[in-house]
N, C-alpha and C positions, 0 to 999 in steps of 0.2 A: 541329476535327481529331476521330476519330471515336480512341477511345480504349478499348483490349478490356481493361477493367476486371477481366475475371476472372483473366487473366496480371499484369495491373497489379499487384495485389496479394501475388505470390510474387516479382515484380521488387522491387519496394520494402521487404517484409521483408529481402531477402536485403542491399542497400545499408546499408538500416537497422545490422542485426546486424556489418556490416562495420565501422563506426565504433565504436569502444571508446566507451562514456560512462559511467562511475561518476556517482556522486552530485559534482554541481558540476562537471563538466566535462562537458556534454551539449552545449555551445556545435555540434560539428559537425552533431550528430544534427538540432537544433534546424534549422539553416540548411538540413539536408535536409527537413525535414518540413512547413514554409513554403515553399520551393521544388515541394514536391508541393503543398499546398496550392491553391497559385499558380495551378499548370499544371492542375488537377481544378477552377479558376472559382469557388473560393469567393470569398464576397462582400466581406470582411473577412479579413486574415490579418494578427497585429499579437504583437509579443512583450513580455511584461512585465518589470516590472522583475527578477523572480527568475530570468528567463532560459525561463518556459514560451511554447509556439505555441499560439495561439489563431485558429480559425477560426469563420467564421462564415456559415450556409448562410438566407438566408429563403425563407419558402416562398410559395403562392399565396394563402392570406387571414392579417388574424392569427390569431394562437393563441398558445399555451404556448412558455416555453423550454424546451427538451430539452439537457441538456448530457452528453456522451459524453468518459469521463475516459478517457488512457493515460501511461501514465510513460515517459520516455525515460531515466530512468538504470537502470542495471544491479549487480545483484549484481557481488563481485569474483570474480575467477579463482583457480578452485583447483587445485589439482595440476596443474598446465598438462602436466605430461609424459603425464598418462595417458590424455587425449582423445585419442579416436579421431581426432578431427577437431579443426583448429588452432580456437580458441573464436573467433575472430572472423574466420573464413574464407565463414560464410553457405552454405554447405554443402548442395547439395540430394541426397542418396543415400536411395535405398532409400524413397522417397515420403515423407521429413519434409525439415526445414529443419532446422538444426545450428548451434549456436554459441549463448553467452553473451546472453541476452536471448530468444532467439526464442519463448521459452514465455513469459516474465516480463521482459516485456510486447511487444515488439518486432514478434513476430507480428499481434497485436491489436492494434496501435499501429495496423498497417499495413492490416490487415480492418476496421477503425473509419472511417478516414480515407480510405478508397478510396471506400466504403460509402458514408458519405455525401454524398460527391462528385458519386456515379454517380447520386444520386437528381432526377429529376426535382422539378421546383419544383412541380409538380401533386401532386405524390404526398405532402405534406405540408404542414400549417400551420404557424405561427408563426416560431419560428428553431431552427435545429440549432445547436450550438458543439461543435467538438470542440476539445477541449484536449490537447496532448501537457505532459504538465506536469515538472516537475523534483522532483530529490531525495527520492524514494517510499522508496528504501530505506532514508536515513538518518531522516527525520522524515515518517513516513506524515501525510496531510491537510494540511499545511503551503502547500504550491503550490495544490492543489486549492481549500481555503478561501480564500484570497488572491483565487483567481479568480473564485469565487462571488460573493465581496461586490461586486466588481465588475461582473458580467455579469449575478448573479440566474440562477435557473432553478427552474422547479416539478418537476422529474424529474430524476435524475443516474441513468448507465450507466456503472460502474466496469466498464473492461477489463481484465480478470483471465482465468487461467485456472479456467475451471469446467469443463470435459469438455463443452460445450455448456447444459451445465444453467444454470436460472436462481438466483444465487444472491439469499437475501433477507434477509443478517443475519451477522455474527461476532459473537467475542469483542473485547473493545478488550483495550489494554497499555499496561502504565505499567513504566517504573523505578523502583525505592526504592531509597536509597541508607540503610544504618545505618552510622553512624560513633561508635565510640568513645575515647574518650582515657585514659591512661593519664598512669604518673610514669615515666620515664627511670631507668633504672641501668646498672650496671655489669652485665655475666651473670655476672661471677662472684659477684657478692651476691645476687640477682638477688629476695630478700626486700627492698630496700631500696626497690625500683619498683612497680609496676602493671604490671602485661602489659597491654594495649590490646587484644592478640589473643583472649586469657581471655576478657573481657568481650564480644566479637565471639562466643565459640563461645557464648558461655551465650547471645546472644542468637540466634543462630540458631537454637539447639535450643528456645526458647519459641519461634519465629515457625515453627518446623516442625510445632509441635504444632499449632496452629490449624489445626480441620475449615473446610474451605474453601467459600466461597459456592457456593446449590445454582440453578442457574436451569433454570424446567422446559422450556424451549425449547432453550439453550447447551449445559445441562449444568455440570457440575464448574466454578468457578475454577481457576486453577493458577499455584503460583507456581516459580520453580526458582532458586536461587542458581548468579550465572553470572560473579561477582569476589569476591576477595577480594585487597586488599592493606595492607599493613602499613607503616609510617613509624615512622624511615627504612627506605628503600627501596634498595639492598639493605641488610640489617642486619649490624652487625659490632660484635660485643662490647657490644651494647649494648639491655635491654630494651624493646621497642617501646612510645612513647609516644601512637601514635597507627594505628587499623587502621578501614578501611571496607570494607564488604561490599556488592555489591550484588543484587539480587532482582528479578528482571523477571518480573511477575504478568499472566496471560492473566484479562483482566476478565472479569463478566457484567453484565445490565443491573441499574442504579440505582447500581453504585460509582461515584462522585467522588473528585478527590483528597483531600477531608476525610474522607472514609469511610474512605479507602486508609488513612491515616496517621492518624485517628484509632485506627482498629482493632489496629495495629502499636504504637503509642505505648502504648495501656492494656496490651497483652501483656508489651512492657516493662516497664512501671512498676516502679519500687524498682530497678533495675539502675540503677546511678550512672555517670554521664560517659556516657548513650548517648543519642544524637538520632537524627532518623528524618528524611529529606526524599526529594523528588522529583528523581528526579537530571535534569540539564541536559545536552540536547543541541546541537550548532551543526550550523548548514548555512551552508558557504561556496557562496555560487552561482559560478556562472562569468560573472554580471552584475558582480560586486564586492561586489555585497550578502551581509551575514553577517545569520542570525537564530538566535536563541540561544535556545529554548522550553526548558518542560518537560516531558518525556517522557510523558506523559498521552493517553490515545487512548481516549473510551468507546466501550462494545459498542453495539451496536443490531440491531434486528428490525425487520421490513417485513413486517406479517402478511398471509397469501396473500389475506386478503382483501379488500386496500388497494385501490383503485380502480387504480392504480397497477401494481401486483402482477396485477392481473386483468386490465389491458390488455395489458400485455406478454406473458402465458403466450396468450393469445386469439392475439394477433401469432404468436407461435411457430407457433403451431400450425395456423395461416391457411397458411402458409409453410414451412408441411410438416415443420419440426422439431421436437427436442424441446422438450417441455413440462413437463419435471420441476422440482423444488425442491429446493435442499436449504441449508443454513446453513454457510457455510464455515468452515473449521479455523483459517482464518490471518487476516491484518488488510488492509485495503487502505486507500486513499484513503476509502472512505465514513467511515472516522471524522470525518472533516469534513465531510462533508455532509449525512451522517444521524446521527452521533453527535452532532456540537456542533452541527450548525446545525438538524437535524431536517427537511431536506429526504428525498422521496419517492426512496431510490435502491434499484438492483440493481446485482448484479453477472453478468458475461457475458462469453464468452470460450470461445478454444480452449484445448484443452492441457491436460496434469494436471500439478497444484502441485506432485507428487512432483519433476518435472524441475525447477523455477525453483530455482536458487544450486546444483544439483548437476554432477558431472562430469557431460560429454555431453550436456547440456540439447539439447532438439529438440523438434519439436512435430508433427504428421501434419497436411501439406501440406493433402487434404482436409478436415481439419477448418477448418481457413483460411478455406476455402473457403467450407464452411456457417457459419462466424461472419461472413463477409462477406452473407451470406442473413440471417442474425441481425439483425444490426445494421441492415440496413433494416427489417427486421421491425417491429425496436422502435421506431426513428425513426417509421416511418410509425404506428404503434400508438398510441404514448407522445404524439405531436403532434393525434395527431385522434379517440384514441381513450378518452382517460382517463377521460370519466365517463360509460363504458358498461360494462356488466359483461360 
């Protein structure tokens, strides 16, 4: 069967957008992805225990394994009544694809999956792996790490919106909980108790006074207070016995769970009954599996002179596409491949990250077509050109 690949990208992307897929509810999208891989002639198509769909293409000769990753889940819908087009319409209007996930990242999932499936086997060596992963919006890196431990890879391409530039790294991310214990008392006699909120307020002040760590490439780390909850909640006529504040931190290279916690504990030294721990986050997969992990994801950078970066840039140039690099301001599944596992990783895709998670999310259709060409260029370059300058 002759497949019109150029139009298949948009057709498939629209079908993906029309299927809601919040984290843990990707089953319908996974079935569509597996069907598309089979239709395109992938040599192997499988679904793992988390629910990620993995397709394998085998080249004309032995060579490296290059894995392309695009997540199937999407962010929640906000302000549904204000969208110009229904969030799950997959509308094609004014040269753009509209809907939740169009930019982040179902458009790029479609472009990469079709692009790899359209490659002639003589165009690459080794193996190309297309991973449609689950749960990235809840725990970035969890599903991709699971896939990589099974499949292995010499290089990874994370399909995220980069405006068709080549991303060579980004800050990491973690959530840290500061907890205080007090002593309960009636609010008519607060002097008989110890207000845990007061202790957390003091802790917040101390932590906000800490100078951010600085990275020559990634810039300054960032710490943002995102949540405060007292105990009991809601409180009625009782001095709070407990209080917890959660900070989200954007990390630079070299920061580890121990360095983050040690730094915060040192700043809170002498403040009674206050503790610090990493936030625990859970993903309930549509397959029935549940994973609970520390919410810590390290920063990473791939040097531009690295063979993988040089091969990727050369491949994009030879395809007549922009060969510009940047460091992403957001976090991706690259925290697993590059940050935790040390696998050379790049980020590439159509779209502007400003559209992600926003009302009226959309992506330019011509950019998706360019991303299709870019993914093919990266597949050829990284399977056959990692050793050349």
